[in-house]
C-alpha positions in Angstrom: 108.7 127.2 105.1 111.9 125.6 105.4 112.8 122.3 107.6 113.6 124.4 110.5 110.1 125.4 110.8 108.9 121.8 111.0 109.2 119.2 113.6 111.3 116.5 112.4 111.3 113.3 114.4 114.1 111.1 114.9 112.8 108.2 112.8 112.6 109.1 109.0 109.3 107.1 108.7 107.5 109.4 110.6 108.7 112.2 108.7 107.8 110.5 105.6 104.4 109.8 106.8 103.8 113.3 107.5 104.9 114.7 104.0 102.8 111.9 102.1 99.6 112.4 104.3 100.3 116.3 103.6 100.8 115.4 99.6 97.5 113.4 99.8 95.6 116.0 101.5 96.9 118.5 98.9 94.9 116.4 96.2 98.0 116.1 94.2 97.6 113.9 91.1 98.8 110.2 92.0 101.0 111.4 95.3 101.8 107.6 95.6 103.6 107.6 92.4 107.3 106.7 92.7 110.2 106.4 90.3 111.6 102.8 91.2 115.2 102.3 90.1 116.7 99.0 89.9 119.7 97.5 88.2 121.3 94.2 86.8 123.9 92.5 88.8 126.4 94.0 86.4 125.1 97.6 87.2 123.0 98.5 84.4 120.2 100.6 85.6 116.6 100.8 84.6 113.8 103.2 86.3 110.1 103.3 85.9 107.1 104.5 87.8 105.2 102.3 90.0 102.5 103.1 92.7 103.2 102.9 96.3 100.4 100.6 97.8 101.4 100.5 101.5 104.0 102.0 103.9 104.6 100.8 107.4 107.7 101.2 109.8 108.9 97.8 107.9 109.2 99.3 104.5 107.3 100.4 101.2 105.3 97.8 99.5 104.7 97.7 95.6 103.3 95.1 93.4 104.1 93.8 89.9 104.9 90.8 87.6 107.8 88.9 89.1 109.0 88.0 85.3 109.1 91.5 84.3 112.6 93.4 83.8 112.4 94.8 87.4 111.3 91.7 88.7 114.1 89.7 87.1 116.4 92.5 88.1 115.5 92.5 91.8 115.9 88.6 91.9 119.3 89.0 90.7 120.1 92.3 92.5 117.7 92.7 95.3 118.5 96.4 96.1 116.7 99.4 94.7 116.0 103.4 95.1 112.6 105.3 94.9 111.9 108.7 94.1 108.8 110.5 95.2 108.5 114.1 93.5 105.8 116.4 94.6 106.5 119.8 93.0 103.5 121.5 93.7 104.6 121.4 97.5 108.5 121.9 96.4 109.5 118.5 97.8 111.1 115.3 96.9 112.1 112.3 98.8 114.6 109.7 98.0 114.6 106.1 99.5 117.2 103.3 99.1 117.5 99.7 100.5 117.1 96.3 100.2 114.1 94.4 98.7 112.2 91.3 99.7 108.9 89.8 98.5 105.7 90.2 100.7 104.1 87.3 102.2 101.6 85.4 99.8 98.8 86.2 101.9 99.3 90.0 101.5 99.8 89.7 97.4 96.7 87.6 97.7 94.6 90.1 99.6 95.8 93.0 97.3 95.3 91.2 94.1 91.6 90.3 95.3 90.9 93.9 95.7 91.8 94.8 92.1 89.3 95.5 89.4 88.3 92.4 87.6 90.1 94.0 84.3 93.2 94.5 86.2 93.2 91.0 87.3 92.7 89.4 83.9 95.4 91.9 82.7 97.8 90.6 85.0 97.5 87.1 83.6 97.5 88.4 79.8 100.4 90.3 79.7 103.7 88.6 79.7 105.2 92.0 80.9 108.6 93.1 79.5 108.5 90.4 76.8 108.4 91.2 73.0 105.0 90.5 71.5 103.3 90.5 67.9 101.4 93.3 68.6 98.1 94.7 70.7 96.1 91.9 69.2 98.2 89.3 71.0 97.3 90.9 74.3 93.5 91.3 73.5 92.9 87.6 72.2 94.6 86.4 75.6 92.5 88.8 77.6 89.3 87.7 75.6 90.4 83.9 76.3 90.7 84.6 80.1 87.5 86.6 80.3 85.7 83.4 79.1 87.5 81.0 81.1 87.0 82.9 84.3 83.4 83.8 83.4 81.3 83.6 86.8 84.4 82.4 88.8 87.0 84.0 91.0 90.2 85.0 89.4 93.2 83.5 91.3 96.3 85.4 91.7 99.2 84.5 89.1 102.1 82.6 90.9 104.5 85.2 88.8 102.6 88.2 90.4 102.9 89.8 93.9 104.4 92.4 96.2 107.9 93.6 97.1 108.8 95.5 100.0 111.6 98.0 100.1 113.3 97.9 103.4 115.0 101.3 103.6 118.7 102.0 104.9 118.6 105.6 103.5 116.0 108.4 103.4 116.7 111.9 102.1 114.3 114.7 102.2 114.7 117.7 99.9 112.8 120.8 100.1 113.2 123.6 97.3 114.6 127.1 98.4 115.3 130.3 96.7 118.6 130.8 94.7 119.3 127.0 94.7 119.9 126.8 98.4 117.6 123.8 98.8 117.6 121.9 101.8 118.4 118.3 101.9 118.1 116.2 105.2 119.6 112.4 105.0 118.5 109.8 107.5 120.9 106.6 107.2 120.9 103.5 109.1 123.8 102.7 111.0 124.0 99.6 113.6 120.3 99.5 113.7 120.2 103.3 114.3 118.8 106.3 112.3 121.6 109.1 112.0 120.8 112.3 110.7 122.9 114.4 108.3 122.4 118.1 106.3 123.8 117.7 102.7 124.5 120.8 100.6 122.3 121.1 97.8 
């Protein structure tokens, strides 16, 4: 199938919702996994896999430690890029935009829905910092486990959600002879403009 055989809406969010829903329906492993690329203010890049937790017409949401490398980079340079790759469907989606923190209430709600072990892990791990070894984490985890026994675990003030607000979507569909299809949507003066790119 090529893109010409698909209905392509004017709003790229609608097209993303369709592709993401199809990736979930295909029972792909972790269809919500996405590469998050950030950079320092000086332009030094880094990338890692995170999980998409929510997507609305406002943007794409993920959660992390604000004091991690990505958190510090997003604070100094609040722009980022995302990549979804679904090889079984021969599809890829790239998203670029600005990044903002989500409301505390949303972070609280998501944190409270996480498994208790993950909640303790968020407190125990000084993400991205050098540690002496795994024993350091284990001891801290056990200390916190005792501290919060029979108590609700609060969300750490250094942990929460970010929302990437897109200014660009690119949809890639694999085709024979490397004549892949690339469809880009760019936000220009509050309007989404559609462009076809050479592979």
